[in-house]
C-alpha positions in Angstrom: 127.9 28.6 178.6 126.3 29.1 181.9 125.0 27.0 184.8 122.1 29.4 185.5 119.0 29.8 183.3 120.5 30.8 179.9 119.4 33.6 177.7 119.8 31.4 174.6 118.9 27.8 174.0 120.6 26.6 170.8 118.7 23.7 169.1 120.5 21.5 166.5 118.5 18.9 164.6 120.8 16.1 163.4 120.4 13.2 160.9 123.3 11.3 159.5 125.6 14.3 159.9 128.9 12.5 160.8 130.8 14.3 158.0 130.1 17.8 159.5 128.7 17.5 163.0 132.1 17.6 164.9 133.0 21.0 163.2 129.5 22.2 164.0 129.7 21.3 167.7 133.3 22.6 168.1 132.1 26.0 166.8 129.2 26.0 169.3 131.5 25.3 172.1 133.7 28.2 171.1 130.9 30.9 171.1 131.8 34.1 172.9 128.3 34.6 174.4 128.2 34.0 178.2 124.6 32.7 178.5 123.6 29.8 176.4 122.8 26.1 176.4 123.1 23.6 173.4 120.4 21.0 172.8 121.2 18.3 170.2 118.2 16.4 168.8 119.1 13.3 166.8 116.5 12.4 164.2 117.1 8.7 163.9 120.7 8.8 162.6 122.1 5.5 161.4 125.8 6.6 161.1 128.2 7.9 163.7 126.4 11.2 164.4 124.9 10.1 167.8 128.2 8.6 169.0 130.0 11.9 168.1 127.4 14.0 169.9 127.6 11.9 173.0 131.3 12.8 173.3 130.3 16.5 173.9 129.4 16.3 177.6 128.5 19.9 177.9 125.6 19.6 175.4 122.3 17.9 176.1 121.4 15.1 173.7 117.9 14.0 172.8 117.5 10.9 170.7 114.3 10.3 168.6 113.2 7.9 165.9 113.3 9.5 162.4 110.5 12.0 162.1 112.0 15.0 160.3 113.8 18.2 161.3 110.6 20.1 162.1 109.7 17.6 164.8 113.3 17.6 166.0 113.3 21.4 166.4 109.9 21.3 168.2 111.3 18.7 170.6 114.3 20.8 171.3 112.1 23.8 172.0 110.1 21.8 174.5 113.3 21.2 176.4 114.7 24.7 176.1 115.1 26.9 179.1 116.3 30.1 177.3 114.1 33.1 176.6 115.5 33.1 173.1 115.8 29.9 171.0 118.4 29.8 168.3 118.6 27.3 165.4 121.3 26.2 163.1 121.9 23.0 161.2 124.3 20.1 161.7 126.0 21.0 158.4 126.8 24.6 159.6 129.7 26.2 161.5 128.8 29.2 163.5 130.9 32.3 163.9 132.3 33.0 167.4 130.1 36.1 167.8 127.0 34.5 166.3 124.7 34.6 169.3 125.9 38.1 170.3 125.0 39.4 166.9 121.6 37.7 166.9 120.9 39.3 170.3 121.6 42.7 168.9 118.7 42.3 166.5 116.1 42.2 169.2 115.8 46.0 169.1 112.2 46.3 170.5 109.4 44.2 172.0 107.8 43.7 168.5 110.8 41.8 167.1 110.0 38.1 167.3 113.0 36.7 165.4 116.5 37.6 164.1 118.5 35.9 161.5 121.9 36.3 159.8 124.0 35.6 156.8 125.5 32.5 155.3 128.9 31.9 153.8 131.1 29.0 152.7 133.2 27.3 155.5 136.9 27.5 155.1 137.1 23.8 154.1 134.2 23.8 151.7 134.5 21.9 148.5 134.9 23.7 145.2 131.4 22.6 144.1 130.0 23.8 147.4 131.6 27.2 147.0 130.1 27.5 143.5 126.6 26.7 144.7 127.0 29.2 147.6 128.1 32.0 145.3 125.4 31.2 142.8 122.7 31.2 145.5 124.0 34.6 146.7 123.7 36.0 143.1 120.1 35.0 142.8 119.2 35.7 146.4 117.1 38.7 145.5 114.5 36.3 144.0 114.7 33.4 146.4 115.3 35.3 149.7 117.1 32.2 151.0 120.7 33.6 150.9 120.4 37.2 151.9 123.1 39.9 151.4 123.6 43.4 152.7 125.8 45.3 155.1 123.2 46.8 157.5 120.6 45.4 159.9 117.1 45.6 158.4 113.6 44.2 158.6 113.0 41.1 156.5 110.1 38.7 155.7 112.1 35.5 156.2 115.2 34.1 157.9 116.2 30.5 157.0 116.2 28.0 160.0 120.0 27.4 159.6 120.6 30.8 161.1 117.9 32.3 163.2 116.7 32.9 166.8 113.2 33.4 168.0 111.5 34.5 171.3 110.4 31.2 172.8 107.0 32.6 173.8 106.3 33.5 170.1 107.2 30.0 169.0 104.5 28.8 171.4 101.9 31.2 170.0 102.3 29.7 166.5 102.5 26.1 167.7 106.1 25.7 166.5 107.1 24.2 163.1 104.7 22.3 161.0 106.0 18.7 161.4 104.5 17.6 158.1 106.6 20.1 156.1 110.2 20.0 155.1 111.8 22.0 153.6 109.7 25.2 153.8 108.7 24.9 157.4 110.8 27.9 158.2 109.1 30.0 155.5 105.7 29.0 156.9 106.6 29.8 160.5 107.9 33.2 159.6 104.6 33.9 157.7 102.6 32.9 160.7 104.7 35.1 163.0 104.4 38.1 160.8 100.7 37.6 160.5 100.5 38.0 164.3 102.0 41.5 163.8 105.6 40.7 164.8 108.7 41.8 163.0 111.7 39.8 161.8 115.2 41.3 161.6 118.2 40.3 159.4 121.6 41.1 160.9 124.4 40.4 158.3 127.0 40.3 161.1 125.4 37.1 162.6 127.3 34.6 160.4 127.3 30.9 159.9 129.3 28.8 157.4 126.9 26.4 155.6 128.2 23.4 153.7 126.5 23.0 150.4 125.9 19.9 148.3 129.1 18.4 147.0 127.7 17.3 143.6 125.5 18.8 140.9 123.1 15.9 141.3 122.7 16.6 145.0 122.2 20.3 144.3 119.5 19.5 141.7 117.7 17.2 144.2 117.8 20.1 146.8 116.3 22.5 144.3 113.5 20.0 143.4 112.7 19.7 147.1 112.7 23.5 147.5 110.3 23.9 144.5 108.0 21.2 145.9 107.6 22.8 149.3 106.9 26.2 147.7 104.2 24.7 145.6 102.7 23.2 148.8 102.8 26.6 150.5 101.2 28.4 147.6 98.4 25.8 147.5 97.8 26.3 151.2 98.2 30.1 151.5 98.2 31.6 148.0 101.3 33.5 146.8 103.0 35.5 149.5 106.7 35.8 148.3 108.3 37.2 145.2 109.5 33.7 144.4 105.9 32.5 144.1 105.2 34.7 141.1 108.1 33.3 139.1 106.0 30.5 137.6 103.3 33.0 136.6 106.0 35.0 134.9 107.3 31.9 133.2 103.9 31.0 131.7 103.3 34.5 130.6 106.7 34.8 129.0 106.3 31.5 127.1 102.9 32.6 125.9 104.1 36.0 124.7 107.2 34.5 122.9 105.1 31.8 121.3 102.6 34.3 120.0 105.4 36.6 118.8 107.1 33.8 116.8 103.8 32.7 115.3 103.1 36.2 114.0 106.8 37.1 113.2 108.9 33.9 112.7 111.9 36.0 111.8 111.9 37.4 115.4 113.6 34.3 116.7 116.6 36.3 118.1 114.3 37.4 121.0 114.9 33.8 122.3 118.4 34.9 123.1 117.3 37.6 125.4 116.9 35.4 128.6 120.3 33.7 128.4 122.1 36.9 127.4 120.4 38.8 130.1 121.4 36.1 132.7 124.9 36.1 131.4 125.2 39.9 131.7 123.7 39.8 135.3 126.2 37.2 136.4 129.1 38.9 134.8 128.2 42.1 136.6 128.0 40.1 139.9 131.3 38.2 139.4 133.3 40.1 136.9 134.5 36.8 135.5 133.3 35.4 132.1 133.9 31.7 132.9 132.0 32.0 136.2 129.2 33.9 134.5 128.8 31.2 131.9 128.8 28.5 134.6 126.2 30.4 136.6 124.0 30.9 133.5 123.9 27.2 132.8 123.3 26.5 136.5 120.4 29.0 136.5 118.6 27.3 133.7 119.1 23.9 135.3 117.8 25.2 138.6 114.9 27.0 136.8 113.7 23.7 135.2 114.1 21.5 138.3 112.6 24.0 140.7 109.6 24.5 138.5 109.1 20.7 138.2 109.1 20.4 142.0 106.8 23.4 142.3 104.3 21.9 139.9 104.3 18.6 141.7 103.9 20.3 145.1 101.0 22.4 143.8 99.1 19.5 142.3 100.1 16.7 144.7 100.9 18.5 148.0 100.7 15.3 150.1 103.5 13.6 148.2 106.5 13.4 150.5 110.0 14.2 149.1 113.0 12.2 150.2 
């Protein structure tokens, strides 16, 4: 960290994060970058999060009544001094070279934001590791957990691992405070529509704790589906993920018509699960893991589509 005007302002929204916040803040204090400040924005926590944050004297703490992570991020940006504003979450542990690698992605004046990769922290639960690996395996559809070995242009970087030029955040009026999750998807859309580029650098790493139970994972996927339904209602489809519901309806229609005409053709119903099983086996090379991921895929598929439908029809319904 530096006493002069920093290059980076790192903004961390927090809400009831006592389980993980100490590991998050310890990792931020150990960053190798020489020019950064850390701004912690507590979003109405009712556990020990705020007390823990106060013990880190080198970090600035802003306390707000509960208003959501988008408002917390915007408040952090208003207090930021850095030319670049980096975001991660209170359930993340950043790599020592995180900011250095994010900085490398700002390769020209037209780059507005740079993000990085996610992995499981060393002390992650077994369920959390399963969910992380599953999300990596389906990342080509969701775009949430990106993979790759080289720096490249991208359409979206999740807010748990991203940095933006502060002036560009001002041009798009920051994050939509009525939207969560999905506020990071929308802000990236608005930034790209201004003609800016976004870069993904896989060397900019954060460890991200995942839900510890299948119930919590299902709730997370329902929220993700809901926010994507809201975004499609507002902007129309603009991601590969947004065409999945159309593909589902078309597939069900085709299969139904096929079985009406040729009832003996029921084995075609085995194509989706067998195809998923083969995909996951190719990704993991383990039969048991492929079976587990296939079951998880169909659970995710159903729950995400339920959320998507609700978000598309009732966009103003808030999700807890």
